C-alpha positions, -999 to +999 in steps of 0.1 A: +613-024-030+594+002-020+601+032-040+591+003-067+556-012-050+551+031-051+562+037-088+531+007-094+510+026-077+514+055-087+513+036-128+477+021-120+465+051-106+479+070-135+467+047-163+430+044-147+430+076-150+437+081-185+412+056-198+385+084-182+402+107-199+401+087-232+368+077-227+357+119-217+373+129-252+357+097-268+324+109-258+326+145-261+340+143-303+336+110-311+304+097-305+301+072-338+322+047-320+307+054-284+278+044-299+289+014-315+300+002-279+270+009-265+248-015-295+271-044-283+267-043-244+241-059-228+208-039-226+209-043-185+241-029-182+230+005-203+219+024-173+252+014-161+273+023-187+252+052-201+253+075-158+287+065-163+294+085-193+273+112-174+302+109-145+326+117-164+348+149-160+356+169-189+387+160-206+399+198-205+397+200-164+418+171-158+445+164-183+467+183-173+473+173-138+468+136-156+500+147-178+528+165-150+521+133-129+525+111-162+554+128-173+576+128-143+565+090-143+580+083-184+608+104-176+619+087-138+615+051-156+609+054-194+635+082-196+638+064-234+601+075-246+600+104-227+601+129-260+578+109-282+553+113-247+560+151-250+559+155-285+522+146-288+517+172-264+537+205-280+528+218-305+562+216-328+581+243-329+585+240-369+550+240-377+538+255-402+506+244-411+482+223-387+466+192-401+459+158-390+492+146-383+511+183-363+476+192-346+483+186-309+467+173-278+475+216-268+456+226-292+423+203-281+426+219-251+427+260-267+397+241-282+412+252-318+396+236-350+404+247-387+396+242-424+421+228-450+415+225-488+384+216-503+368+228-473+380+195-449+377+208-411+409+198-383+391+200-348+399+183-311+390+151-332+425+145-347+436+152-308+423+117-300+449+094-313+477+120-300+462+110-263+456+073-274+492+072-277+511+088-248+479+068-227+498+032-241+533+047-233+523+052-191+510+012-199+543+004-214+560+012-178+543-020-167+568-038-181+600-022-171+583-021-135+581-060-140+617-063-149+629-048-124+615-066-100+626-097-116+659-083-115+657-072-081+640-107-071+664-128-091+698-110-073+683-120-039+672-150-053+702-160-067+723-150-032+700-178-011+707-202-040+744-201-037+746-205-004+718-228-004+739-252-023+769-248-010+754-262+020+744-291+005+778-298-016+792-296+018+770-327+030+774-346+000+813-343+005+810-354+036+788-389+024+755-374+035+739-374+000+697-384+004+697-345+022+723-326+000+700-344-030+671-323-017+681-295-006+696-292-043+661-301-053+647-281-030+664-251-052+659-266-087+620-266-075+614-228-061+637-213-090+614-232-115+584-219-097+590-188-100+602-188-137+562-197-137+554-172-120+572-153-137+558-159-175+522-161-161+518-198-158+499-212-131+494-252-120+468-260-100+479-288-086+479-283-050+514-296-046+532-293-076+566-308-082+601-303-105+577-325-126+547-306-130+569-273-133+590-287-159+562-295-184+541-264-180+575-245-189+578-271-222+544-271-229+536-231-231+566-228-249+590-210-224+617-240-220+632-260-252+630-303-253+668-305-243+658-281-218+635-298-202+652-333-210+675-315-184+646-313-156+636-341-163+673-359-149+678-337-123+641-341-112+644-381-118+678-376-094+660-361-061+632-386-063+659-411-058+672-382-028+640-384-013+624-415-017+635-452-006+637-468-042+659-500-047+695-480-044+707-446-034+720-423-053+750-421-066+776-395-049+780-384-089+745-380-093+742-361-059+769-338-075+752-336-105+718-325-089+740-295-071+754-285-101+724-291-128+704-262-100+728-247-096+735-240-138+689-237-139+695-207-114+717-187-133+706-191-172+668-203-170+645-170-162 
């Protein structure tokens, strides 16, 4: 967990620096796009934007350090994209001519410009899309970190939930149906809350219930109707256990809740 937090901090720093480097390239060699951006900025914000452009460090000054750090992070966390990442920088070994396809960031750093057929010049602006792709690869690490963190949380929670559900089953076995059902209901509610959080779904309600989380997941396409109905059935049993209804829950219903909560925690992510 501590390593993941460190990686995340390093990643966000690299993304922020990368965005500034990308902007620096465009300021130097893609003024038309910068001018278009300026036209969309509110007048009261233009001076601030212009000042930020003036304060940018040159791409050539900051890229090598960024590349070294970013490449190390890609090698560690996204190794299947390392060759692609490096290729955008390094001159192809088999390159015979320089054109838009074979121009690389290393050429940009040298200020290389060449004239190809019919007087067309290929120069530093050809490296801008190459660096943009490098930056996108670095950004893609965010999802890898998110998945890794979720896998760790999932393992820890699964062990905790299993222990709590075993305790709930023991209570039911000894006749404490409501107590066992309430524990199973809490496990189910916490898991559904975690799934909502993982998918970026926020509930404004101060004290959301199983039903609230269940509806949120259905309405956002995370679960289908059969899963929603199953969760709803478990929620109904949990309410039966937790409130003074016309009748007590049956032993079979309490067992259904425990078994159902266990199934949901193992299969719904």
